[in-house]
C-alpha positions, 0 to 999 in steps of 0.5 A, a space after each residue: 588733065 583728067 582721064 575718062 573711060 566711057 562705054 557704048 554699044 553700036 546702037 549709040 552710033 549714027 547710021 545703020 547696023 553694019 555700016 562704015 563711016 558711022 560716027 559716035 559723039 562722046 560726052 567730054 566736057 574738056 578738050 580731048 587730045 590725041 595723046 592717050 586716046 584709045 578706042 576699043 570695038 568688041 575688045 579690040 583696040 582700033 588703029 587711028 586713021 586706018 579704023 577710026 578718026 576723031 575730031 578733038 573738040 572742047 566738048 562733044 568730041 566725035 569719032 568716025 569709024 572707018 570699019 563697019 560697026 554692028 549695033 550689038 558691038 560693045 565700044 570702049 573709049 578712053 581719053 584724057 580731057 583738059 579741065 578748068 576750074 570753076 571761074 578759071 576761064 575768064 570772059 569779058 562778061 566778068 568785066 561787064 557784070 562786075 566792075 562796069 556794072 558796079 562802077 561804070 560811068 558815061 563819058 563821051 568819045 570823039 574819034 579822031 583822025 590823024 593825018 601826017 603831011 610830008 613835013 611830018 606835021 600832024 593834023 587831028 580831025 574830030 569825028 562824030 561823038 559817041 557816049 560809051 560806058 567805062 570804069 574811069 579812075 579819078 585823075 591824079 592832079 599834079 603841078 610840074 614846074 617848067 620854065 613858064 611856071 607851074 603847069 597843071 596836068 591831069 593824068 587819068 585811066 579808064 577801063 573799057 569793054 574788050 570790044 570797044 573801039 579806042 584809038 590813040 589820039 581819040 578824045 574823051 570827055 568826062 566831068 567837064 574835062 577833055 582828055 586825049 588817049 595816049 595808050 590802049 592795051 589789052 588785059 588777058 586772062 587765060 588766053 582771053 581778052 577780058 577788058 582794055 586799059 586806056 591811059 589818058 593825058 589832059 587837054 583842057 576844060 570843057 
């Protein structure tokens, strides 16, 4: 948190001198809070609600005066604001301009519609293909021993933009191999979704 004090006069407000409901926009660059927010008019502390109100914004919070304000009156505003360290906010652009720009590849997504009958059996219907850019992790190739002998399995992961549509059971075709989406999960930073993580299981060679 950061404490700031700003000095204005009534001429900085909207409206005419001596009028009520005049507004003053302060120069905060972080979200203000009601805790510690004080407004002084000609040296007198104003009461919230009965003498002024305030809209707490992430920047440029707005004070509305209930009492009349003249242009030559001095106004002092003291407040606290939330501050962010440089680069701490995080956004989807960080993923787009970073990993996706450096390591992105094109894959084909085939949306799949799933229907379940009264027996509980699922039917998968392929929709129209679309080409999308993703960060694709090289699949780890392993061999599981089962009754039928050695079964070749491809497990893969990819990372996609936060607004990219991706659903379980969708098909992904990359490097002549077809995968089906197993899970889709959001990756958040500081309350913002930066990208999505998608896990895949191998279906077949194209």
